[in-house]
KOLTOR-996608 format. One record per residue: residue number from 0; x, y, z of N, C-alpha, C, O in turn; residue in one letter. Coordinates in steps of 0.2 Angstrom, whole numbers, always signed. Last residue first. Layout:
N
  num   n.xx   n.yy   n.zz  ca.xx  ca.yy  ca.zz   c.xx   c.yy   c.zz   o.xx   o.yy   o.zz  residuo
  NUM      X      Y      Z      X      Y      Z      X      Y      Z      X      Y      Z        a
...
END
This chain:
63
  num   n.xx   n.yy   n.zz  ca.xx  ca.yy  ca.zz   c.xx   c.yy   c.zz   o.xx   o.yy   o.zz  residuo
   62   +186   +284   +141   +182   +290   +146   +174   +290   +142   +170   +294   +144        g
   61   +198   +274   +146   +193   +273   +141   +187   +279   +147   +186   +279   +153        r
   60   +217   +270   +145   +211   +276   +151   +205   +275   +145   +207   +275   +139        c
   59   +226   +256   +148   +221   +261   +143   +216   +265   +147   +212   +263   +151        v
   58   +241   +254   +153   +235   +256   +153   +231   +260   +149   +233   +266   +148        t
   57   +255   +259   +150   +252   +252   +146   +244   +252   +150   +241   +247   +148        g
   56   +259   +269   +166   +259   +266   +159   +257   +259   +157   +257   +255   +161        p
   55   +244   +275   +174   +249   +271   +174   +252   +268   +167   +249   +264   +163        v
   54   +242   +294   +178   +242   +287   +171   +246   +282   +173   +252   +284   +174        p
   53   +237   +298   +191   +241   +299   +186   +240   +293   +184   +238   +288   +187        l
   52   +231   +298   +205   +227   +300   +200   +229   +301   +195   +226   +305   +191        g
   51   +238   +294   +216   +239   +301   +215   +235   +304   +207   +235   +309   +205        d
   50   +234   +281   +215   +231   +284   +221   +232   +293   +220   +227   +297   +221        r
   49   +240   +278   +203   +233   +276   +204   +232   +281   +209   +229   +285   +207        e
   48   +253   +278   +208   +252   +282   +201   +245   +283   +202   +243   +289   +201        l
   47   +251   +266   +218   +255   +275   +219   +252   +278   +214   +247   +282   +216        e
   46   +251   +256   +213   +246   +260   +215   +247   +266   +220   +244   +269   +225        e
   45   +265   +255   +204   +258   +258   +201   +253   +257   +205   +248   +257   +201        t
   44   +272   +255   +215   +274   +261   +210   +266   +261   +207   +262   +265   +208        y
   43   +268   +242   +220   +269   +248   +225   +269   +254   +220   +265   +258   +222        l
   42   +270   +233   +211   +265   +234   +213   +264   +240   +218   +258   +242   +219        q
   41   +285   +235   +207   +280   +235   +203   +273   +238   +205   +270   +243   +203        i
   40   +288   +229   +220   +289   +236   +217   +286   +238   +212   +283   +243   +213        a
   39   +285   +217   +220   +282   +220   +224   +283   +228   +223   +278   +233   +224        e
   38   +294   +213   +208   +286   +212   +208   +283   +216   +213   +279   +220   +211        r
   37   +307   +215   +212   +304   +219   +209   +296   +218   +208   +292   +223   +207        i
   36   +306   +205   +223   +306   +213   +225   +306   +217   +222   +304   +223   +225        l
   35   +307   +195   +216   +303   +193   +220   +301   +200   +222   +295   +202   +223        s
   34   +318   +196   +210   +312   +195   +206   +306   +195   +210   +301   +194   +207        a
   33   +329   +195   +218   +328   +203   +217   +320   +201   +211   +317   +206   +208        v
   32   +328   +181   +225   +325   +189   +229   +325   +192   +226   +320   +196   +227        e
   31   +332   +175   +212   +325   +173   +213   +322   +179   +219   +316   +181   +220        k
   30   +345   +180   +212   +342   +180   +207   +335   +180   +210   +331   +186   +209        r
   29   +352   +189   +229   +350   +183   +224   +346   +183   +218   +343   +188   +219        t
   28   +355   +199   +235   +358   +196   +234   +359   +190   +231   +364   +187   +230        k
   27   +346   +213   +228   +346   +208   +232   +352   +204   +230   +354   +204   +224        a
   26   +335   +229   +222   +344   +224   +222   +341   +220   +229   +337   +221   +233        a
   25   +326   +237   +210   +327   +233   +217   +332   +230   +217   +334   +228   +212        a
   24   +314   +249   +206   +321   +246   +206   +320   +241   +211   +316   +241   +216        v
   23   +306   +262   +196   +307   +255   +199   +311   +252   +199   +313   +252   +193        c
   22   +312   +275   +189   +313   +273   +198   +312   +266   +198   +317   +263   +199        g
   21   +301   +274   +177   +306   +276   +181   +309   +276   +187   +306   +279   +192        p
   20   +294   +260   +171   +293   +263   +174   +300   +267   +180   +303   +265   +184        l
   19   +299   +255   +159   +293   +259   +157   +290   +263   +165   +286   +267   +166        e
   18   +309   +248   +163   +311   +253   +160   +305   +257   +158   +307   +262   +155        p
   17   +313   +241   +179   +307   +242   +174   +309   +248   +171   +309   +254   +174        v
   16   +327   +233   +186   +324   +240   +185   +318   +237   +179   +319   +233   +175        h
   15   +341   +224   +197   +333   +225   +192   +328   +230   +193   +325   +232   +198        a
   14   +352   +217   +202   +349   +223   +203   +343   +222   +196   +342   +219   +190        g
   13   +361   +206   +214   +358   +206   +208   +355   +213   +207   +354   +216   +213        y
   12   +379   +204   +218   +371   +204   +218   +368   +205   +212   +371   +205   +207        s
   11   +393   +207   +217   +389   +203   +224   +382   +204   +226   +379   +204   +231        t
   10   +395   +211   +204   +401   +206   +207   +397   +204   +215   +399   +199   +218        p
    9   +378   +209   +197   +383   +213   +198   +390   +210   +203   +388   +204   +205        g
    8   +367   +206   +184   +372   +202   +189   +375   +207   +189   +377   +209   +184        e
    7   +353   +212   +180   +358   +213   +179   +361   +210   +185   +358   +211   +190        e
    6   +336   +212   +172   +338   +209   +179   +347   +209   +176   +348   +206   +171        i
    5   +321   +221   +168   +329   +220   +168   +332   +218   +173   +332   +221   +179        v
    4   +305   +216   +161   +309   +219   +169   +316   +217   +167   +317   +211   +165        v
    3   +293   +224   +156   +299   +223   +156   +303   +221   +161   +304   +226   +166        t
    2   +276   +219   +162   +280   +224   +160   +287   +220   +160   +288   +214   +162        y
    1   +259   +219   +160   +265   +214   +159   +270   +222   +159   +268   +227   +158        e
    0   +243   +217   +170   +247   +221   +168   +254   +218   +167   +256   +215   +172        m
END
């Protein structure tokens, strides 16, 4: 699954969020670190949705 990740540079750090996954965010001192953290956050976020039996944005349910 691919998601759009928005990375923003602040005065002392970087922040990242995924518009399709509300609340899926990360922050770090470097761009490389925030990119790694947001990948991990996406994985954890989608696993939690699946565990709770909720739909994962961007996936197709076949019944």
